[in-house]
C-alpha positions in Angstrom: 1.7 18.4 -27.8 -1.2 15.9 -29.1 -3.4 16.4 -32.0 -6.7 16.6 -32.9 -8.3 14.0 -35.6 -8.8 16.5 -38.6 -4.6 16.8 -38.5 -4.1 12.8 -37.9 -6.9 12.5 -40.6 -4.8 15.1 -42.5 -1.5 13.6 -41.7 -3.1 9.8 -42.5 -4.9 10.9 -46.1 -7.7 10.2 -45.6 -11.1 12.0 -44.2 -12.3 12.3 -40.7 -15.0 10.5 -41.0 -12.6 8.0 -42.6 -10.4 7.6 -39.7 -13.0 8.2 -37.3 -14.8 4.3 -38.9 -11.3 3.3 -38.0 -10.3 3.6 -34.9 -14.1 2.3 -34.3 -13.4 -0.9 -35.7 -15.9 0.0 -38.2 -15.8 -3.3 -40.5 -16.8 -0.9 -43.9 -12.7 0.1 -43.5 -10.7 -2.0 -45.5 -7.9 -3.6 -43.1 -5.3 -1.8 -44.6 -6.6 1.5 -44.1 -7.8 0.8 -40.7 -3.9 -0.5 -40.1 -2.0 2.1 -41.8 -4.6 5.0 -39.5 -4.2 2.9 -35.8 0.0 3.1 -36.4 -0.3 6.6 -37.0 -2.7 7.2 -34.2 0.1 5.0 -32.3 2.8 7.1 -33.5 1.0 10.9 -33.0 0.2 9.4 -29.3 -3.6 10.1 -30.3 -6.5 9.2 -28.0 -10.1 9.6 -28.9 -12.3 11.0 -26.0 -15.0 12.0 -28.0 -14.9 8.8 -30.0 -17.9 7.0 -28.2 -20.9 9.5 -27.4 -20.3 9.9 -31.1 -20.6 5.9 -31.8 -23.0 5.9 -28.5 -26.4 4.5 -29.7 -24.0 1.7 -31.2 -24.8 -1.2 -28.6 -22.5 -3.8 -27.6 -24.6 -5.9 -25.2 -21.0 -5.4 -23.4 -20.0 -3.6 -20.1 -16.5 -3.2 -18.7 -15.4 -4.3 -15.5 -12.7 -2.6 -13.6 -10.7 -3.7 -10.8 -8.2 -2.2 -8.1 -5.1 -1.8 -9.6 -1.7 -4.0 -7.8 -1.2 -4.9 -5.1 -4.8 -6.2 -5.0 -6.5 -8.2 -7.3 -10.0 -10.1 -7.9 -8.5 -12.7 -6.3 -9.3 -10.6 -2.9 -12.2 -12.4 -1.3 -15.1 -9.3 -1.0 -14.0 -8.7 -4.8 -15.3 -12.5 -5.8 -18.0 -11.6 -4.5 -19.0 -8.7 -6.3 -18.2 -10.0 -8.6 -20.9 -12.2 -8.9 -23.3 -9.9 -7.5 -22.4 -8.1 -10.8 -21.6 -10.9 -13.6 -25.5 -12.2 -11.9 -27.9 -9.1 -12.8 -26.3 -8.2 -16.0 -26.2 -11.5 -17.2 -30.1 -12.4 -16.6 -29.8 -8.5 -18.6 -27.9 -10.2 -21.6 -25.4 -8.4 -21.3 -22.1 -9.8 -21.7 -18.2 -8.5 -19.1 -15.8 -7.6 -20.2 -12.6 -7.1 -17.5 -9.3 -5.6 -19.1 -6.1 -6.0 -17.3 -5.0 -3.0 -16.1 -1.2 -2.2 -14.9 -0.6 0.3 -12.6 0.7 3.3 -14.4 -2.0 2.4 -17.1 -5.8 2.5 -16.3 -6.9 6.0 -17.9 -5.0 4.2 -20.9 -6.4 1.4 -20.7 -10.2 3.2 -19.6 -9.5 5.5 -22.5 -9.4 3.1 -25.1 -12.6 1.4 -24.0 -14.3 3.8 -24.2 -12.6 5.4 -27.5 -13.2 2.6 -29.9 -17.0 2.1 -28.3 -16.4 -1.9 -27.1 -18.6 -1.5 -24.0 -21.9 0.3 -23.3 -21.0 1.4 -19.7 -17.4 1.2 -16.9 -18.5 -0.1 -13.8 -14.8 1.0 -11.4 -14.5 0.4 -8.0 -12.3 2.5 -5.0 -13.0 5.8 -6.0 -10.1 8.3 -5.8 -10.1 11.7 -3.1 -8.6 13.0 -6.4 -9.2 11.3 -9.1 -8.9 11.9 -13.1 -11.3 8.5 -14.4 -14.4 10.5 -13.4 -13.4 13.7 -15.8 -12.4 11.4 -18.4 -15.4 9.3 -18.4 -17.5 12.6 -18.6 -15.6 14.0 -21.8 -16.2 10.2 -23.2 -20.3 10.0 -22.2 -20.4 7.1 -21.2 -22.4 6.0 -18.7 -20.3 4.7 -15.6 -20.9 4.1 -12.3 -18.6 3.7 -8.4 -18.0 0.8 -6.4 -17.4 3.8 -3.6 -18.4 6.6 -2.7 -17.1 10.1 -4.3 -16.2 13.2 -3.5 -18.3 14.7 -6.7 -21.5 15.8 -7.6 -23.1 13.9 -10.2 -21.5 10.7 -10.2 -22.9 7.5 -10.2 -22.3 5.4 -7.2 -22.8 1.9 -4.2 -20.8 1.9 -1.4 -21.3 1.1 2.0 -21.8 3.1 5.5 -17.8 3.1 5.4 -17.9 5.4 7.9 -21.1 4.9 9.7 -20.3 0.7 10.4 -16.4 1.9 11.3 -18.0 4.4 14.1 -20.0 0.7 15.7 -16.8 -1.0 15.1 -15.1 1.6 17.5 -17.9 1.9 20.0 -18.5 -2.1 19.9 -14.7 -1.8 20.9 -15.3 1.0 23.6 -18.8 -0.8 25.6 -15.8 -4.3 26.4 -13.7 -2.0 28.6 -11.1 -1.2 25.8 -9.7 2.0 25.1 -6.7 1.9 24.3 -7.9 1.0 20.1 -5.2 1.4 17.2 -6.1 1.6 13.9 -5.6 0.2 10.4 -5.6 2.0 7.6 -6.4 1.2 4.4 -4.9 2.4 1.0 -3.9 5.8 0.9 -5.8 7.9 -1.5 -9.1 6.0 -1.8 -12.0 8.0 -0.6 -13.0 4.7 1.7 -9.8 4.9 2.9 -10.7 8.8 4.2 -14.7 7.5 4.9 -13.0 4.6 7.7 -10.2 6.5 9.5 -13.3 9.7 10.3 -15.7 6.8 11.3 -13.3 5.5 13.6 -12.2 9.5 15.1 -16.4 9.6 15.3 -16.3 6.4 17.7 -13.5 7.6 19.9 -14.7 10.7 20.5 -18.5 9.1 21.3 -16.7 7.6 23.8 -14.0 9.9 25.1 -10.7 9.4 23.9 -8.3 11.6 22.2 -7.1 10.4 19.4 -3.8 9.4 19.7 -1.0 9.9 16.2 1.1 6.7 17.7 -2.4 4.3 17.5 -2.9 5.6 13.6 -0.7 2.2 11.7 -0.8 2.5 7.7 -2.1 -0.3 6.0 -3.1 -0.8 2.2 -6.3 -3.1 2.4 -4.7 -6.0 1.8 -2.8 -9.1 4.2 0.5 -8.5 3.3 -0.1 -4.6 4.7 -2.1 -6.0 8.2 0.7 -8.1 8.5 3.5 -5.2 8.8 1.6 -3.2 10.6 0.6 -5.4 13.8 4.6 -6.6 13.1 5.4 -2.6 13.2 4.3 -2.8 16.5 4.3 -5.8 19.2 5.9 -3.4 21.1 3.1 -1.1 21.8 1.0 -4.6 21.9 2.8 -6.0 24.4 3.3 -4.1 27.1 -0.8 -3.1 27.5 0.3 -0.1 25.1 -2.8 -1.0 22.5 -5.7 -3.9 23.8 -8.0 -3.4 20.8 -7.1 -2.8 16.9 -9.7 -2.2 14.3 -8.0 -3.5 11.2 -10.1 -1.5 8.0 -10.9 -4.4 5.6 -10.7 -8.3 6.9 -8.1 -9.3 4.8 -6.1 -6.4 6.9 -7.7 -7.9 10.3 -6.5 -11.4 8.7 -3.0 -11.2 8.0 -2.7 -9.4 12.0 -4.3 -12.6 13.4 -1.5 -13.6 11.5 1.1 -11.5 12.4 -0.2 -11.7 16.2 -0.4 -15.6 16.3 2.9 -15.5 16.1 4.0 -13.3 18.0 2.3 -15.9 20.8 -0.2 -13.8 21.2 -4.1 -15.1 22.4 -6.8 -13.8 20.5 -9.4 -12.2 22.5 -7.6 -12.9 25.5 -4.5 -10.7 24.9 -5.6 -8.4 22.0 -8.1 -7.7 20.6 -9.0 -7.0 17.2 -12.1 -6.1 14.9 -12.2 -6.4 11.3 -14.6 -4.9 8.4 -16.9 -6.1 4.9 -18.1 -9.7 6.3 -15.6 -11.4 4.2 -16.9 -15.5 3.9 -13.4 -16.8 4.7 -13.6 -14.5 8.1 -16.2 -17.5 9.2 -13.7 -20.0 9.0 -11.0 -18.9 11.0 -10.3 -20.5 14.9 -12.2 -17.7 17.2 -14.0 -16.6 13.8 -13.6 -12.8 13.3 -16.0 -10.0 14.3 -16.4 -7.5 11.6 -18.2 -5.4 10.8 -20.2 -6.7 7.5 -20.7 -5.6 4.4 -24.2 -7.0 1.4 -21.3 -7.4 -0.6 -23.9 -9.9 -3.0 -25.9 -6.6 -2.6 -23.6 -4.1 -3.7 -22.7 -5.8 -6.8 -27.1 -5.3 -7.7 -26.5 -2.8 -7.0 -23.6 -1.3 -8.8 -25.3 -3.3 -11.9 -29.2 -2.1 -12.0 -27.8 1.5 -11.4 -25.8 1.0 -14.7 -28.1 0.0 -16.8 -30.7 2.9 -15.8 -28.2 4.6 -17.3 -27.8 2.7 -20.5 -31.6 1.7 -21.1 -33.2 4.9 -20.3 -30.7 7.2 -19.3 -31.4 8.0 -15.6 -29.8 11.1 -13.8 -26.9 9.8 -11.4 -27.8 7.7 -8.8 -25.8 7.8 -5.1 -26.8 5.0 -2.8 -25.4 3.7 0.9 -26.3 0.2 2.3 -26.1 -0.4 5.8 -24.1 -2.6 7.5 -24.2 -4.6 10.7 -21.4 -6.1 13.1 -20.8 -10.2 12.7 -19.7 -12.4 14.8 -20.3 -11.7 18.2 -17.8 -10.9 20.1 -15.0 -13.6 19.3 -12.1 -11.7 18.4 -13.1 -8.7 20.8 -13.6 -10.4 24.4 -13.5 -7.6 27.0 -10.0 -5.8 28.0 -8.2 -8.6 29.9 
């Protein structure tokens, strides 16, 4: 059972004001008093979600930057380029970044700690979920926040690339080259981006007059290993000609898929075509360079930062921005049907 701050104060033997200051790491509270209060708060699992709203006017000039939970990490080339855009924009305005280490099962706990102790002026998050508990937690906290990626919630700020439109163009392009048996490697289940890219794939098939086939939807997780496993598991379909093209819902999965295809002795695009999504730089150095739907990744980072700064500095209303995408690297990896 959760306890209130008043109950915590009674158990500690101090006033609510003292407890509030201790939880906010206020230097006016004696170290011994602060240690006792923090120990009692931990013992009773007290999560002061509303503390940050009371301290919102205290500027730290620090922004909390959250990255995806495992198996995806900041080492993902997409997030490295995105980080460049975020950091450059924030540093120009005198802000620093706090990037907490997040364990898979402790995402909301990490956010609660950031806002409860007034460590940051705002938070940038990634990869909204279809059912995302972070949103309610942040709304209660009063701390400004913005997502990289569109949400299904109203009145939430986000910046995103055109996931659905880009996926539609990918499938339409494959169809224009004669492909009719187009498989898709999906992203991590539960993500809004996964749903939108899969919807764009379906839109593309409908445009081409192709009936969707359940056995051409291959589960993935937005990682290189996920793409590799998806292709390895369906090599029989590829070798039999039941699949002539693969649309991977991000470049890392496409790269993993290319590895599996190469190991199987299949020529790209002579025997099988493959296409990605994101436009990360490493794709240009493959042989041949990866045909992909390119997002403006650096600009995504810039815009996310600008939207958050607008909330912090000017109390601006929620903003939703969708940036255009484009297909790059021609038909390098998506040649006509062999």
